[in-house]
C-alpha atoms as an extended CHARMM CRD file, in Angstrom:
* protein
*
       181  EXT
         1         1  MET       CA              7.8150000000       49.4810000000      -12.1220000000  PROA      1               0.0000000000
         2         2  LEU       CA              7.1600000000       51.6850000000      -15.2890000000  PROA      2               0.0000000000
         3         3  ASN       CA              3.6860000000       50.2870000000      -14.9960000000  PROA      3               0.0000000000
         4         4  GLU       CA              3.3410000000       51.5540000000      -11.5480000000  PROA      4               0.0000000000
         5         5  LEU       CA              4.3980000000       54.8580000000      -12.4800000000  PROA      5               0.0000000000
         6         6  PHE       CA              2.1840000000       55.5530000000      -15.2150000000  PROA      6               0.0000000000
         7         7  ILE       CA             -0.6750000000       54.5860000000      -12.8450000000  PROA      7               0.0000000000
         8         8  LEU       CA              0.2380000000       56.6780000000      -10.2530000000  PROA      8               0.0000000000
         9         9  SER       CA              0.7060000000       59.6770000000      -12.5910000000  PROA      9               0.0000000000
        10        10  LYS       CA             -2.8690000000       58.8820000000      -14.2530000000  PROA      10              0.0000000000
        11        11  ILE       CA             -4.3670000000       59.0780000000      -10.8250000000  PROA      11              0.0000000000
        12        12  LYS       CA             -2.4090000000       61.9850000000       -9.8010000000  PROA      12              0.0000000000
        13        13  GLU       CA             -4.5110000000       63.5090000000      -12.8150000000  PROA      13              0.0000000000
        14        14  GLY       CA             -7.6560000000       62.6280000000      -11.5270000000  PROA      14              0.0000000000
        15        15  ASP       CA             -8.2340000000       59.1320000000      -13.8030000000  PROA      15              0.0000000000
        16        16  ILE       CA            -10.7280000000       57.2350000000      -11.5530000000  PROA      16              0.0000000000
        17        17  LYS       CA            -10.2500000000       53.9580000000      -13.5650000000  PROA      17              0.0000000000
        18        18  ALA       CA             -6.6370000000       53.9380000000      -12.7920000000  PROA      18              0.0000000000
        19        19  PHE       CA             -7.4810000000       54.2640000000       -9.0600000000  PROA      19              0.0000000000
        20        20  GLU       CA            -10.1130000000       51.9490000000       -9.0960000000  PROA      20              0.0000000000
        21        21  GLU       CA             -7.5650000000       49.0920000000      -10.7920000000  PROA      21              0.0000000000
        22        22  VAL       CA             -5.1140000000       49.9680000000       -8.0120000000  PROA      22              0.0000000000
        23        23  PHE       CA             -8.1700000000       49.7700000000       -5.3330000000  PROA      23              0.0000000000
        24        24  HSD       CA             -9.2000000000       46.4020000000       -6.8600000000  PROA      24              0.0000000000
        25        25  ARG       CA             -5.7840000000       44.8740000000       -6.9320000000  PROA      25              0.0000000000
        26        26  TYR       CA             -4.7610000000       45.7450000000       -3.4150000000  PROA      26              0.0000000000
        27        27  TYR       CA             -8.2560000000       46.2850000000       -1.0100000000  PROA      27              0.0000000000
        28        28  SER       CA             -8.6230000000       42.4160000000       -0.2140000000  PROA      28              0.0000000000
        29        29  PRO       CA             -4.7500000000       41.5510000000        0.2470000000  PROA      29              0.0000000000
        30        30  LEU       CA             -4.4460000000       44.7870000000        2.4110000000  PROA      30              0.0000000000
        31        31  CYS       CA             -7.5740000000       44.0410000000        4.6550000000  PROA      31              0.0000000000
        32        32  TRP       CA             -5.8900000000       40.7160000000        5.3050000000  PROA      32              0.0000000000
        33        33  TYR       CA             -2.7190000000       42.1010000000        6.2190000000  PROA      33              0.0000000000
        34        34  ALA       CA             -4.3550000000       44.6810000000        8.7660000000  PROA      34              0.0000000000
        35        35  ALA       CA             -6.5920000000       41.7080000000       10.0480000000  PROA      35              0.0000000000
        36        36  GLY       CA             -3.7760000000       39.6160000000       10.4490000000  PROA      36              0.0000000000
        37        37  ILE       CA             -2.3360000000       41.9800000000       13.2200000000  PROA      37              0.0000000000
        38        38  ILE       CA             -5.4420000000       43.6130000000       14.4840000000  PROA      38              0.0000000000
        39        39  GLY       CA             -7.1290000000       40.4700000000       14.2910000000  PROA      39              0.0000000000
        40        40  GLN       CA            -10.7670000000       41.9710000000       13.7880000000  PROA      40              0.0000000000
        41        41  MET       CA            -11.4680000000       42.0780000000        9.8010000000  PROA      41              0.0000000000
        42        42  GLU       CA            -14.4780000000       44.5580000000       10.1170000000  PROA      42              0.0000000000
        43        43  VAL       CA            -11.6340000000       47.1370000000       11.8500000000  PROA      43              0.0000000000
        44        44  ALA       CA             -8.9680000000       46.3940000000        9.0350000000  PROA      44              0.0000000000
        45        45  GLU       CA            -11.6280000000       47.1290000000        6.0830000000  PROA      45              0.0000000000
        46        46  GLU       CA            -12.3670000000       50.6850000000        7.8520000000  PROA      46              0.0000000000
        47        47  ILE       CA             -8.5200000000       51.4350000000        8.2120000000  PROA      47              0.0000000000
        48        48  VAL       CA             -8.0650000000       50.0720000000        4.2570000000  PROA      48              0.0000000000
        49        49  GLU       CA            -11.1560000000       52.3470000000        3.1850000000  PROA      49              0.0000000000
        50        50  GLU       CA             -9.8550000000       55.0670000000        5.2560000000  PROA      50              0.0000000000
        51        51  LEU       CA             -6.2070000000       54.9210000000        3.4190000000  PROA      51              0.0000000000
        52        52  PHE       CA             -8.0080000000       54.5510000000        0.2100000000  PROA      52              0.0000000000
        53        53  TYR       CA            -10.0740000000       57.6790000000        0.7510000000  PROA      53              0.0000000000
        54        54  VAL       CA             -7.3810000000       59.6740000000        2.0070000000  PROA      54              0.0000000000
        55        55  PHE       CA             -5.0290000000       58.1490000000       -1.3000000000  PROA      55              0.0000000000
        56        56  TRP       CA             -7.5380000000       59.7060000000       -3.7720000000  PROA      56              0.0000000000
        57        57  ARG       CA             -8.2970000000       62.8300000000       -1.6260000000  PROA      57              0.0000000000
        58        58  GLU       CA             -4.6870000000       63.5310000000       -1.8200000000  PROA      58              0.0000000000
        59        59  ARG       CA             -3.4000000000       62.0130000000       -4.9490000000  PROA      59              0.0000000000
        60        60  GLU       CA             -2.1970000000       65.4080000000       -6.1460000000  PROA      60              0.0000000000
        61        61  ASN       CA              0.1790000000       65.8790000000       -3.4740000000  PROA      61              0.0000000000
        62        62  LEU       CA              1.1490000000       62.2850000000       -3.0770000000  PROA      62              0.0000000000
        63        63  GLN       CA              5.0220000000       61.5940000000       -2.8840000000  PROA      63              0.0000000000
        64        64  ILE       CA              5.7550000000       58.0350000000       -3.4740000000  PROA      64              0.0000000000
        65        65  PHE       CA              9.2430000000       57.1700000000       -3.9770000000  PROA      65              0.0000000000
        66        66  CYS       CA              8.9500000000       53.3820000000       -3.9990000000  PROA      66              0.0000000000
        67        67  SER       CA              6.2540000000       50.9790000000       -5.3960000000  PROA      67              0.0000000000
        68        68  VAL       CA              2.6830000000       51.6070000000       -5.0910000000  PROA      68              0.0000000000
        69        69  LYS       CA              2.3430000000       48.2420000000       -3.3530000000  PROA      69              0.0000000000
        70        70  SER       CA              5.2470000000       49.2820000000       -0.6660000000  PROA      70              0.0000000000
        71        71  TYR       CA              3.6390000000       52.5520000000       -0.1890000000  PROA      71              0.0000000000
        72        72  LEU       CA             -0.1010000000       51.1710000000        0.5920000000  PROA      72              0.0000000000
        73        73  TYR       CA              1.4010000000       48.3240000000        2.8600000000  PROA      73              0.0000000000
        74        74  GLY       CA              3.3010000000       50.7930000000        5.1340000000  PROA      74              0.0000000000
        75        75  ALA       CA              0.5820000000       53.1210000000        5.1830000000  PROA      75              0.0000000000
        76        76  VAL       CA             -1.6470000000       50.4300000000        6.5530000000  PROA      76              0.0000000000
        77        77  ARG       CA              0.9760000000       49.2630000000        8.7190000000  PROA      77              0.0000000000
        78        78  ASN       CA              1.5980000000       52.4460000000       10.2470000000  PROA      78              0.0000000000
        79        79  GLU       CA             -2.2030000000       52.8590000000       10.6120000000  PROA      79              0.0000000000
        80        80  VAL       CA             -2.8500000000       49.5890000000       12.4550000000  PROA      80              0.0000000000
        81        81  LEU       CA              0.1070000000       50.0840000000       14.6540000000  PROA      81              0.0000000000
        82        82  GLN       CA             -1.3640000000       53.5460000000       15.7490000000  PROA      82              0.0000000000
        83        83  TYR       CA             -4.7940000000       51.6860000000       16.0110000000  PROA      83              0.0000000000
        84        84  CYS       CA             -3.4390000000       48.8920000000       18.3730000000  PROA      84              0.0000000000
        85        85  GLU       CA             -1.4440000000       51.5570000000       20.3430000000  PROA      85              0.0000000000
        86        86  HSD       CA             -4.7990000000       53.4170000000       21.0380000000  PROA      86              0.0000000000
        87        87  ARG       CA             -6.4740000000       50.3600000000       21.8730000000  PROA      87              0.0000000000
        88        88  GLU       CA             -3.9180000000       49.4510000000       24.5000000000  PROA      88              0.0000000000
        89        89  VAL       CA             -4.5170000000       52.9580000000       26.0370000000  PROA      89              0.0000000000
        90        90  ARG       CA             -8.2650000000       52.4050000000       26.2150000000  PROA      90              0.0000000000
        91        91  ASN       CA             -7.8140000000       48.8300000000       27.7300000000  PROA      91              0.0000000000
        92        92  ARG       CA             -5.2660000000       50.2220000000       30.2350000000  PROA      92              0.0000000000
        93        93  TYR       CA             -7.4610000000       52.9640000000       31.4920000000  PROA      93              0.0000000000
        94        94  ARG       CA            -10.6570000000       50.7110000000       31.1960000000  PROA      94              0.0000000000
        95        95  GLU       CA             -9.0460000000       48.4470000000       33.6450000000  PROA      95              0.0000000000
        96        96  ALA       CA             -7.7790000000       50.8730000000       35.8530000000  PROA      96              0.0000000000
        97        97  MET       CA            -11.4450000000       52.3120000000       36.1250000000  PROA      97              0.0000000000
        98        98  GLN       CA            -12.4640000000       48.8820000000       36.8870000000  PROA      98              0.0000000000
        99        99  ALA       CA            -10.1900000000       47.8370000000       39.4090000000  PROA      99              0.0000000000
       100       100  SER       CA            -10.8430000000       51.2320000000       41.1580000000  PROA      100             0.0000000000
       101       101  GLY       CA            -14.3050000000       50.4870000000       41.2940000000  PROA      101             0.0000000000
       102       102  GLU       CA            -14.0560000000       46.5890000000       42.2070000000  PROA      102             0.0000000000
       103       103  SER       CA            -11.7800000000       47.4950000000       44.9700000000  PROA      103             0.0000000000
       104       104  GLY       CA            -14.4330000000       50.0200000000       46.6180000000  PROA      104             0.0000000000
       105       105  ILE       CA            -12.0620000000       52.8660000000       46.3000000000  PROA      105             0.0000000000
       106       106  SER       CA            -13.8660000000       55.9960000000       46.1050000000  PROA      106             0.0000000000
       107       107  SER       CA            -11.4020000000       59.0060000000       45.3640000000  PROA      107             0.0000000000
       108       108  GLY       CA            -11.4420000000       61.1100000000       48.5980000000  PROA      108             0.0000000000
       109       109  PRO       CA            -11.3660000000       65.0790000000       48.6170000000  PROA      109             0.0000000000
       110       110  GLU       CA             -7.3940000000       65.0690000000       48.5600000000  PROA      110             0.0000000000
       111       111  GLU       CA             -7.4540000000       62.4940000000       45.3520000000  PROA      111             0.0000000000
       112       112  GLN       CA            -10.1350000000       65.0860000000       43.6640000000  PROA      112             0.0000000000
       113       113  MET       CA             -7.9570000000       68.0970000000       44.5920000000  PROA      113             0.0000000000
       114       114  GLU       CA             -4.8090000000       66.3520000000       43.1720000000  PROA      114             0.0000000000
       115       115  TYR       CA             -6.8130000000       65.2440000000       40.1590000000  PROA      115             0.0000000000
       116       116  LYS       CA             -8.0250000000       69.0590000000       39.4020000000  PROA      116             0.0000000000
       117       117  GLU       CA             -4.7650000000       70.3910000000       40.1770000000  PROA      117             0.0000000000
       118       118  LEU       CA             -3.2410000000       68.0000000000       37.4650000000  PROA      118             0.0000000000
       119       119  GLU       CA             -6.0730000000       68.5730000000       35.1670000000  PROA      119             0.0000000000
       120       120  GLU       CA             -5.3580000000       72.4740000000       35.3360000000  PROA      120             0.0000000000
       121       121  LEU       CA             -1.5800000000       72.2670000000       34.9650000000  PROA      121             0.0000000000
       122       122  ILE       CA             -2.2400000000       69.8390000000       31.5960000000  PROA      122             0.0000000000
       123       123  ASN       CA             -4.6590000000       72.5910000000       30.4670000000  PROA      123             0.0000000000
       124       124  ARG       CA             -2.4750000000       75.7390000000       31.3250000000  PROA      124             0.0000000000
       125       125  THR       CA              0.2590000000       73.3250000000       29.5930000000  PROA      125             0.0000000000
       126       126  LEU       CA             -1.5960000000       73.1700000000       26.1910000000  PROA      126             0.0000000000
       127       127  GLU       CA             -2.3880000000       76.8100000000       26.1760000000  PROA      127             0.0000000000
       128       128  LYS       CA              0.9670000000       77.5620000000       26.1780000000  PROA      128             0.0000000000
       129       129  LEU       CA              1.5710000000       75.3810000000       23.1770000000  PROA      129             0.0000000000
       130       130  PRO       CA              2.0600000000       77.0140000000       19.8180000000  PROA      130             0.0000000000
       131       131  GLU       CA             -1.5390000000       77.1470000000       18.0410000000  PROA      131             0.0000000000
       132       132  ARG       CA             -1.1450000000       74.5590000000       15.3080000000  PROA      132             0.0000000000
       133       133  ARG       CA              0.6140000000       71.8930000000       17.8820000000  PROA      133             0.0000000000
       134       134  ARG       CA             -2.2530000000       72.5840000000       20.2730000000  PROA      134             0.0000000000
       135       135  CYS       CA             -4.9740000000       72.1610000000       17.2440000000  PROA      135             0.0000000000
       136       136  ILE       CA             -3.1560000000       68.7880000000       16.2790000000  PROA      136             0.0000000000
       137       137  PHE       CA             -3.1900000000       67.3490000000       19.6710000000  PROA      137             0.0000000000
       138       138  LYS       CA             -6.8820000000       68.4690000000       20.8480000000  PROA      138             0.0000000000
       139       139  MET       CA             -7.9920000000       66.7330000000       17.4230000000  PROA      139             0.0000000000
       140       140  HSD       CA             -6.1320000000       63.6150000000       18.0270000000  PROA      140             0.0000000000
       141       141  ARG       CA             -6.2680000000       63.0370000000       21.7470000000  PROA      141             0.0000000000
       142       142  MET       CA             -9.6100000000       64.6030000000       22.4130000000  PROA      142             0.0000000000
       143       143  GLU       CA            -11.5360000000       64.2040000000       19.2900000000  PROA      143             0.0000000000
       144       144  GLY       CA             -9.9790000000       61.0690000000       18.2250000000  PROA      144             0.0000000000
       145       145  LYS       CA             -9.0220000000       61.7780000000       14.7840000000  PROA      145             0.0000000000
       146       146  LYS       CA             -6.2500000000       59.8190000000       12.8010000000  PROA      146             0.0000000000
       147       147  TYR       CA             -2.8290000000       61.5960000000       12.0140000000  PROA      147             0.0000000000
       148       148  ALA       CA             -3.6790000000       60.9740000000        8.3910000000  PROA      148             0.0000000000
       149       149  GLU       CA             -7.2410000000       62.5200000000        9.0190000000  PROA      149             0.0000000000
       150       150  ILE       CA             -5.5200000000       65.6960000000       10.9630000000  PROA      150             0.0000000000
       151       151  ALA       CA             -3.2250000000       65.9500000000        8.2050000000  PROA      151             0.0000000000
       152       152  SER       CA             -5.8710000000       66.4170000000        5.3880000000  PROA      152             0.0000000000
       153       153  LEU       CA             -7.6480000000       68.6280000000        7.5240000000  PROA      153             0.0000000000
       154       154  LEU       CA             -4.9870000000       70.9430000000        8.2840000000  PROA      154             0.0000000000
       155       155  THR       CA             -3.0990000000       70.6210000000        4.7070000000  PROA      155             0.0000000000
       156       156  VAL       CA              0.1800000000       69.4520000000        6.0760000000  PROA      156             0.0000000000
       157       157  SER       CA              2.0680000000       66.1760000000        5.8700000000  PROA      157             0.0000000000
       158       158  VAL       CA              1.2650000000       62.9240000000        7.9140000000  PROA      158             0.0000000000
       159       159  LYS       CA              5.2630000000       63.3790000000        9.4450000000  PROA      159             0.0000000000
       160       160  THR       CA              4.3510000000       67.1210000000       10.2890000000  PROA      160             0.0000000000
       161       161  VAL       CA              1.2070000000       65.9320000000       12.5410000000  PROA      161             0.0000000000
       162       162  GLU       CA              3.4960000000       63.1240000000       14.0550000000  PROA      162             0.0000000000
       163       163  ALA       CA              6.4160000000       65.6600000000       14.7120000000  PROA      163             0.0000000000
       164       164  GLU       CA              4.0220000000       68.1910000000       16.3760000000  PROA      164             0.0000000000
       165       165  MET       CA              2.4640000000       65.3640000000       18.4250000000  PROA      165             0.0000000000
       166       166  THR       CA              5.8750000000       64.3210000000       19.6840000000  PROA      166             0.0000000000
       167       167  LYS       CA              6.6660000000       67.8180000000       20.7800000000  PROA      167             0.0000000000
       168       168  ALA       CA              3.3840000000       68.6380000000       22.6000000000  PROA      168             0.0000000000
       169       169  LEU       CA              3.6050000000       65.1380000000       24.3760000000  PROA      169             0.0000000000
       170       170  LYS       CA              7.4140000000       66.0890000000       25.5060000000  PROA      170             0.0000000000
       171       171  THR       CA              6.4380000000       69.2040000000       26.5810000000  PROA      171             0.0000000000
       172       172  LEU       CA              3.3570000000       67.9370000000       28.3580000000  PROA      172             0.0000000000
       173       173  ARG       CA              5.7890000000       64.9630000000       29.7870000000  PROA      173             0.0000000000
       174       174  LYS       CA              7.9910000000       67.4470000000       31.2600000000  PROA      174             0.0000000000
       175       175  GLU       CA              5.4520000000       69.7870000000       33.0070000000  PROA      175             0.0000000000
       176       176  VAL       CA              3.7040000000       66.5730000000       34.7430000000  PROA      176             0.0000000000
       177       177  GLU       CA              7.1290000000       65.5050000000       35.7600000000  PROA      177             0.0000000000
       178       178  LYS       CA              7.5950000000       68.6440000000       37.6920000000  PROA      178             0.0000000000
       179       179  TYR       CA              4.6380000000       68.6300000000       39.3380000000  PROA      179             0.0000000000
       180       180  ILE       CA              4.9860000000       64.7280000000       40.0880000000  PROA      180             0.0000000000
       181       181  GLU       CA              8.4280000000       65.6390000000       41.7700000000  PROA      181             0.0000000000
């Protein structure tokens, strides 16, 4: 543990050799860990590479209260779960679009009007959100950025991004439920 604290302090000081040591020690095992969950090595490698990129870029602000190994595995697990969640949403959307296309159902004027009303409601609700929350929501849901990337761009913690997304989704859910009723 003392060795890891020493390495971490060297990384925070900008010691590239210490970073490379951590990278070489954990890169492959983290890729295999992520690939074991996702089932795609290429995606797993992208996730791990992004993690190390953010790790280096945010090195001065890192708040690690466990071993570096635990921190990295936890971060990879979180990113993988987020990736899987987004993949599931995309798959459900694709399946719904294919099902409506295969059944020959075309949306009539009534469905189009309801869709437009719902879209306007969502846009109005988003405009009412505090600026930072709206920005985080749009970056994540509309631009496809990951929480870590948003946190880095806005110089906030990943936990802050998660909290803002939770609040934004809760607000949207309430407004949509009112509309549906």
